[in-house]
Short mmCIF file of the C-alpha atoms (twelve columns), coordinates in Angstrom:
data_MODEL
# 
_entry.id   MODEL 
# 
loop_
_atom_site.group_PDB 
_atom_site.id 
_atom_site.type_symbol 
_atom_site.label_atom_id 
_atom_site.label_alt_id 
_atom_site.label_comp_id 
_atom_site.label_asym_id 
_atom_site.label_seq_id 
_atom_site.Cartn_x 
_atom_site.Cartn_y 
_atom_site.Cartn_z 
_atom_site.pdbx_PDB_model_num 
ATOM 1   C CA . MET A 1   0.059   -0.035  -0.077  1 
ATOM 2   C CA . ALA A 2   1.225   3.427   -0.908  1 
ATOM 3   C CA . THR A 3   2.233   5.568   1.940   1 
ATOM 4   C CA . ARG A 4   0.527   9.110   2.443   1 
ATOM 5   C CA . ARG A 5   3.769   10.760  1.025   1 
ATOM 6   C CA . VAL A 6   3.779   8.753   -1.997  1 
ATOM 7   C CA . GLN A 7   -0.023  9.526   -2.465  1 
ATOM 8   C CA . THR A 8   0.454   13.110  -2.297  1 
ATOM 9   C CA . VAL A 9   3.313   13.229  -4.770  1 
ATOM 10  C CA . VAL A 10  1.136   11.060  -7.306  1 
ATOM 11  C CA . GLU A 11  -1.711  13.636  -6.777  1 
ATOM 12  C CA . VAL A 12  0.495   16.600  -7.158  1 
ATOM 13  C CA . ALA A 13  2.398   15.212  -10.122 1 
ATOM 14  C CA . LEU A 14  -1.026  14.384  -11.902 1 
ATOM 15  C CA . HIS A 15  -2.707  17.718  -11.173 1 
ATOM 16  C CA . ARG A 16  0.408   19.917  -12.204 1 
ATOM 17  C CA . HIS A 17  2.228   17.671  -14.760 1 
ATOM 18  C CA . GLY A 18  -0.058  14.914  -15.874 1 
ATOM 19  C CA . ARG A 19  -1.399  16.340  -19.124 1 
ATOM 20  C CA . THR A 20  -0.692  13.763  -21.812 1 
ATOM 21  C CA . LEU A 21  0.754   14.876  -25.248 1 
ATOM 22  C CA . ALA A 22  -2.548  13.479  -26.998 1 
ATOM 23  C CA . GLU A 23  -4.646  15.672  -24.711 1 
ATOM 24  C CA . GLU A 24  -2.230  18.704  -25.650 1 
ATOM 25  C CA . ALA A 25  -2.763  17.818  -29.303 1 
ATOM 26  C CA . GLY A 26  -6.469  17.956  -29.012 1 
ATOM 27  C CA . ILE A 27  -6.977  14.084  -29.209 1 
ATOM 28  C CA . THR A 28  -9.607  12.513  -27.182 1 
ATOM 29  C CA . LEU A 29  -8.181  9.193   -27.248 1 
ATOM 30  C CA . ARG A 30  -10.595 6.130   -27.359 1 
ATOM 31  C CA . ASP A 31  -10.318 2.732   -28.582 1 
ATOM 32  C CA . THR A 32  -11.548 3.645   -32.026 1 
ATOM 33  C CA . PRO A 33  -9.771  4.074   -35.422 1 
ATOM 34  C CA . ALA A 34  -9.685  7.843   -35.800 1 
ATOM 35  C CA . PRO A 35  -8.028  8.808   -32.444 1 
ATOM 36  C CA . LEU A 36  -5.673  6.004   -32.617 1 
ATOM 37  C CA . TRP A 37  -4.353  7.091   -36.005 1 
ATOM 38  C CA . GLN A 38  -4.119  10.626  -34.665 1 
ATOM 39  C CA . LEU A 39  -1.946  9.196   -31.827 1 
ATOM 40  C CA . LEU A 40  0.405   7.629   -34.549 1 
ATOM 41  C CA . VAL A 41  0.685   10.867  -36.532 1 
ATOM 42  C CA . LEU A 42  1.651   12.644  -33.215 1 
ATOM 43  C CA . SER A 43  4.123   9.813   -32.478 1 
ATOM 44  C CA . LEU A 44  5.728   10.243  -35.871 1 
ATOM 45  C CA . LEU A 45  5.890   13.891  -35.253 1 
ATOM 46  C CA . LEU A 46  7.642   13.502  -32.073 1 
ATOM 47  C CA . SER A 47  10.219  11.042  -33.402 1 
ATOM 48  C CA . ALA A 48  12.057  13.859  -34.851 1 
ATOM 49  C CA . ARG A 49  14.699  15.861  -33.018 1 
ATOM 50  C CA . ILE A 50  12.162  18.795  -32.365 1 
ATOM 51  C CA . ARG A 51  10.513  20.500  -29.425 1 
ATOM 52  C CA . SER A 52  7.316   18.481  -28.187 1 
ATOM 53  C CA . SER A 53  5.393   21.824  -28.434 1 
ATOM 54  C CA . ILE A 54  6.109   22.394  -32.081 1 
ATOM 55  C CA . ALA A 55  5.103   18.650  -32.806 1 
ATOM 56  C CA . VAL A 56  1.921   19.069  -30.802 1 
ATOM 57  C CA . THR A 57  0.955   22.424  -32.586 1 
ATOM 58  C CA . THR A 58  1.910   20.758  -36.070 1 
ATOM 59  C CA . ALA A 59  -0.524  17.780  -35.077 1 
ATOM 60  C CA . ARG A 60  -3.333  20.259  -34.608 1 
ATOM 61  C CA . GLU A 61  -2.653  21.937  -37.911 1 
ATOM 62  C CA . LEU A 62  -2.545  18.502  -39.733 1 
ATOM 63  C CA . PHE A 63  -5.802  17.427  -38.259 1 
ATOM 64  C CA . ARG A 64  -7.349  20.803  -39.219 1 
ATOM 65  C CA . ASP A 65  -6.431  20.120  -42.804 1 
ATOM 66  C CA . GLY A 66  -7.906  16.686  -42.936 1 
ATOM 67  C CA . CYS A 67  -5.368  14.360  -41.709 1 
ATOM 68  C CA . ARG A 68  -7.645  12.916  -39.017 1 
ATOM 69  C CA . THR A 69  -7.984  9.452   -40.402 1 
ATOM 70  C CA . PRO A 70  -5.730  7.441   -42.692 1 
ATOM 71  C CA . ALA A 71  -8.187  7.774   -45.495 1 
ATOM 72  C CA . GLY A 72  -8.436  11.604  -44.847 1 
ATOM 73  C CA . THR A 73  -4.570  11.750  -44.975 1 
ATOM 74  C CA . ALA A 74  -4.304  9.901   -48.025 1 
ATOM 75  C CA . GLY A 75  -6.619  12.318  -49.576 1 
ATOM 76  C CA . THR A 76  -4.507  15.343  -48.881 1 
ATOM 77  C CA . THR A 77  -1.860  16.387  -51.353 1 
ATOM 78  C CA . TRP A 78  1.891   16.253  -50.538 1 
ATOM 79  C CA . GLN A 79  1.914   20.077  -50.657 1 
ATOM 80  C CA . GLN A 80  -1.227  20.455  -48.373 1 
ATOM 81  C CA . ARG A 81  0.636   18.368  -45.693 1 
ATOM 82  C CA . VAL A 82  3.889   20.462  -46.320 1 
ATOM 83  C CA . ASP A 83  1.924   23.769  -45.970 1 
ATOM 84  C CA . ALA A 84  0.259   22.393  -42.508 1 
ATOM 85  C CA . LEU A 85  3.564   21.300  -41.279 1 
ATOM 86  C CA . GLY A 86  4.989   24.668  -42.006 1 
ATOM 87  C CA . ARG A 87  2.300   26.243  -40.144 1 
ATOM 88  C CA . GLY A 88  3.002   24.208  -37.026 1 
ATOM 89  C CA . GLY A 89  6.607   25.188  -37.060 1 
ATOM 90  C CA . TYR A 90  7.823   21.933  -38.387 1 
ATOM 91  C CA . ARG A 91  9.712   23.421  -41.153 1 
ATOM 92  C CA . ARG A 92  13.008  21.873  -40.874 1 
ATOM 93  C CA . TYR A 93  11.569  18.493  -41.511 1 
ATOM 94  C CA . ASP A 94  8.359   19.277  -43.531 1 
ATOM 95  C CA . GLU A 95  9.151   17.899  -47.103 1 
ATOM 96  C CA . ARG A 96  10.391  14.552  -45.664 1 
ATOM 97  C CA . THR A 97  7.626   14.381  -43.159 1 
ATOM 98  C CA . SER A 98  4.909   14.936  -45.794 1 
ATOM 99  C CA . THR A 99  6.245   12.022  -47.616 1 
ATOM 100 C CA . GLN A 100 6.243   9.819   -44.480 1 
ATOM 101 C CA . LEU A 101 2.701   10.842  -43.502 1 
ATOM 102 C CA . GLY A 102 1.578   9.880   -46.978 1 
ATOM 103 C CA . GLU A 103 3.295   6.478   -46.789 1 
ATOM 104 C CA . LEU A 104 1.999   5.988   -43.283 1 
ATOM 105 C CA . ALA A 105 -1.608  6.430   -44.375 1 
ATOM 106 C CA . GLN A 106 -1.215  3.899   -47.263 1 
ATOM 107 C CA . ARG A 107 0.605   1.465   -44.976 1 
ATOM 108 C CA . VAL A 108 -2.077  1.600   -42.332 1 
ATOM 109 C CA . LEU A 109 -4.745  1.332   -45.078 1 
ATOM 110 C CA . GLY A 110 -3.295  -1.452  -46.734 1 
ATOM 111 C CA . ASP A 111 -1.921  -3.513  -44.046 1 
ATOM 112 C CA . HIS A 112 -4.565  -2.914  -41.265 1 
ATOM 113 C CA . GLY A 113 -7.617  -1.702  -43.036 1 
ATOM 114 C CA . GLY A 114 -7.213  1.720   -41.521 1 
ATOM 115 C CA . ASP A 115 -7.848  0.261   -38.061 1 
ATOM 116 C CA . LEU A 116 -4.819  0.035   -35.798 1 
ATOM 117 C CA . ARG A 117 -6.472  -2.399  -33.429 1 
ATOM 118 C CA . ARG A 118 -5.776  -4.838  -36.076 1 
ATOM 119 C CA . MET A 119 -2.120  -4.183  -35.707 1 
ATOM 120 C CA . ARG A 120 -2.285  -4.531  -31.922 1 
ATOM 121 C CA . ASP A 121 -4.299  -7.773  -32.172 1 
ATOM 122 C CA . ARG A 122 -1.696  -9.271  -34.655 1 
ATOM 123 C CA . ALA A 123 1.240   -8.108  -32.545 1 
ATOM 124 C CA . GLY A 124 0.259   -10.331 -29.616 1 
ATOM 125 C CA . SER A 125 2.820   -8.829  -27.162 1 
ATOM 126 C CA . VAL A 126 4.217   -5.334  -26.293 1 
ATOM 127 C CA . ARG A 127 7.484   -6.125  -27.806 1 
ATOM 128 C CA . SER A 128 5.948   -7.222  -30.974 1 
ATOM 129 C CA . LEU A 129 3.708   -4.100  -30.852 1 
ATOM 130 C CA . GLU A 130 6.833   -1.923  -30.486 1 
ATOM 131 C CA . GLU A 131 8.355   -3.665  -33.613 1 
ATOM 132 C CA . SER A 132 5.258   -3.058  -35.620 1 
ATOM 133 C CA . LEU A 133 5.317   0.579   -34.776 1 
ATOM 134 C CA . ARG A 134 8.963   0.808   -35.519 1 
ATOM 135 C CA . SER A 135 8.298   -0.769  -38.866 1 
ATOM 136 C CA . PHE A 136 6.577   2.476   -39.966 1 
ATOM 137 C CA . THR A 137 9.087   4.832   -41.846 1 
ATOM 138 C CA . GLY A 138 9.627   7.681   -39.621 1 
ATOM 139 C CA . ILE A 139 8.813   6.044   -36.135 1 
ATOM 140 C CA . GLY A 140 11.746  5.079   -34.131 1 
ATOM 141 C CA . PRO A 141 12.193  3.547   -30.579 1 
ATOM 142 C CA . ALA A 142 11.259  6.856   -29.072 1 
ATOM 143 C CA . GLY A 143 8.078   7.192   -31.084 1 
ATOM 144 C CA . ALA A 144 6.968   3.805   -30.503 1 
ATOM 145 C CA . ALA A 145 7.486   4.308   -26.745 1 
ATOM 146 C CA . ILE A 146 5.448   7.501   -26.780 1 
ATOM 147 C CA . PHE A 147 2.527   5.700   -28.652 1 
ATOM 148 C CA . CYS A 148 2.542   2.761   -26.027 1 
ATOM 149 C CA . ARG A 149 2.828   5.040   -22.883 1 
ATOM 150 C CA . GLU A 150 -0.227  7.146   -24.132 1 
ATOM 151 C CA . VAL A 151 -2.145  4.264   -25.634 1 
ATOM 152 C CA . GLN A 152 -2.041  2.100   -22.493 1 
ATOM 153 C CA . GLY A 153 -5.188  3.817   -20.953 1 
ATOM 154 C CA . VAL A 154 -7.442  2.355   -23.649 1 
ATOM 155 C CA . TRP A 155 -5.434  -0.737  -24.526 1 
ATOM 156 C CA . PRO A 156 -5.247  -2.736  -21.302 1 
ATOM 157 C CA . GLN A 157 -3.123  -5.360  -23.262 1 
ATOM 158 C CA . VAL A 158 -0.164  -2.705  -23.215 1 
ATOM 159 C CA . ALA A 159 -0.459  -1.730  -19.462 1 
ATOM 160 C CA . PRO A 160 1.517   -1.203  -17.394 1 
ATOM 161 C CA . TYR A 161 3.980   0.265   -19.965 1 
ATOM 162 C CA . VAL A 162 7.020   1.681   -17.977 1 
ATOM 163 C CA . ASP A 163 9.943   2.503   -20.346 1 
ATOM 164 C CA . ASP A 164 13.310  3.649   -19.092 1 
ATOM 165 C CA . LEU A 165 12.290  7.237   -19.274 1 
ATOM 166 C CA . VAL A 166 9.320   6.796   -17.205 1 
ATOM 167 C CA . ALA A 167 11.198  4.808   -14.647 1 
ATOM 168 C CA . GLU A 168 13.872  7.464   -14.273 1 
ATOM 169 C CA . GLY A 169 11.194  10.143  -13.690 1 
ATOM 170 C CA . ALA A 170 9.409   8.026   -11.173 1 
ATOM 171 C CA . ARG A 171 12.923  7.617   -9.237  1 
ATOM 172 C CA . ARG A 172 13.410  11.305  -9.316  1 
ATOM 173 C CA . LEU A 173 9.975   11.917  -7.899  1 
ATOM 174 C CA . GLY A 174 10.429  9.290   -5.247  1 
ATOM 175 C CA . LEU A 175 7.905   6.864   -6.774  1 
ATOM 176 C CA . PRO A 176 8.229   3.219   -7.491  1 
ATOM 177 C CA . ASP A 177 9.999   2.674   -10.767 1 
ATOM 178 C CA . SER A 178 8.823   -0.976  -11.611 1 
ATOM 179 C CA . PRO A 179 5.668   -1.371  -13.760 1 
ATOM 180 C CA . ALA A 180 3.663   -3.205  -11.000 1 
ATOM 181 C CA . GLY A 181 4.795   -0.582  -8.421  1 
ATOM 182 C CA . LEU A 182 3.739   2.386   -10.664 1 
ATOM 183 C CA . SER A 183 0.707   1.156   -12.051 1 
ATOM 184 C CA . GLY A 184 -0.628  0.108   -8.524  1 
ATOM 185 C CA . LEU A 185 -0.684  3.861   -7.629  1 
ATOM 186 C CA . VAL A 186 -3.444  5.090   -9.965  1 
ATOM 187 C CA . PRO A 187 -6.397  3.505   -11.730 1 
ATOM 188 C CA . PRO A 188 -5.546  1.961   -15.084 1 
ATOM 189 C CA . GLU A 189 -7.199  5.047   -17.100 1 
ATOM 190 C CA . ASP A 190 -4.691  7.415   -15.315 1 
ATOM 191 C CA . LEU A 191 -1.518  5.448   -16.343 1 
ATOM 192 C CA . PRO A 192 -0.762  7.626   -19.332 1 
ATOM 193 C CA . ARG A 193 -1.219  10.720  -17.173 1 
ATOM 194 C CA . LEU A 194 1.258   9.530   -14.575 1 
ATOM 195 C CA . ALA A 195 3.614   8.260   -17.229 1 
ATOM 196 C CA . ALA A 196 3.574   11.697  -18.714 1 
ATOM 197 C CA . ALA A 197 4.419   13.422  -15.474 1 
ATOM 198 C CA . CYS A 198 7.158   11.138  -14.874 1 
ATOM 199 C CA . VAL A 199 8.718   11.717  -18.273 1 
ATOM 200 C CA . ARG A 200 8.592   15.538  -17.627 1 
ATOM 201 C CA . ALA A 201 10.412  14.835  -14.315 1 
ATOM 202 C CA . ALA A 202 13.005  12.782  -16.171 1 
ATOM 203 C CA . ARG A 203 13.623  15.592  -18.493 1 
ATOM 204 C CA . ASP A 204 13.291  18.636  -16.372 1 
ATOM 205 C CA . GLU A 205 14.573  19.206  -12.753 1 
ATOM 206 C CA . ALA A 206 12.186  22.064  -12.539 1 
ATOM 207 C CA . VAL A 207 9.321   19.693  -12.585 1 
ATOM 208 C CA . VAL A 208 10.808  17.577  -9.765  1 
ATOM 209 C CA . ASP A 209 11.512  20.794  -7.679  1 
ATOM 210 C CA . ASP A 210 7.875   21.957  -8.500  1 
ATOM 211 C CA . VAL A 211 6.369   18.552  -7.155  1 
ATOM 212 C CA . ARG A 212 8.617   18.532  -4.146  1 
ATOM 213 C CA . THR A 213 7.695   22.134  -3.261  1 
ATOM 214 C CA . ALA A 214 3.837   21.422  -3.789  1 
ATOM 215 C CA . THR A 215 4.135   18.169  -1.796  1 
ATOM 216 C CA . ALA A 216 5.965   19.787  1.136   1 
ATOM 217 C CA . GLY A 217 3.236   22.486  1.252   1 
ATOM 218 C CA . ARG A 218 0.605   19.777  1.528   1 
ATOM 219 C CA . ASN A 219 2.269   17.844  4.057   1 
ATOM 220 C CA . ASP A 220 2.854   21.077  6.217   1 
ATOM 221 C CA . ALA A 221 -0.729  22.218  5.940   1 
# 
């Protein structure tokens, strides 16, 4: 059973730093084809060496321009996608990524009938799912991990997904870093939010300091 201190850290981390990347991109994640596709697009954008805020903004632009489904993406032109990528600030990679998005849409339509749940069911394991994700041009290990961290709230088969970055952030926050230990702190649907907070803690010491300060304030109250 979690101690009161650990429970407080979790509550503070979720409240202050637990917004998922999907939420930031305007994706209401459900176990249905369209939002799962949108998460895949976001994971591709986040696979490049670019700030997450730019990737999130760019995803919104792509969705606004018709890339909300594989079929919708396939129906856009290469130039339309380049323009949307540019508006989002993704200019350094715009032409290459426009091509990758077109190829991604065709792959998902051709291999999975436009429904990533078929890919999940064929994978049979998390490791196999990661390999399937990395088989898409433009999605590397980081992008595959992002997809799995975020999708675990609607794909119980993936949970608990705790990669090295999540584990590092959990340790910095003073939380258990094992999949079983971390997942036992929140309901299954909140695992992506806790993972998001841990990733931010791993990447930014200011997040750790903020959670410590807010937690101390609660304990002193």
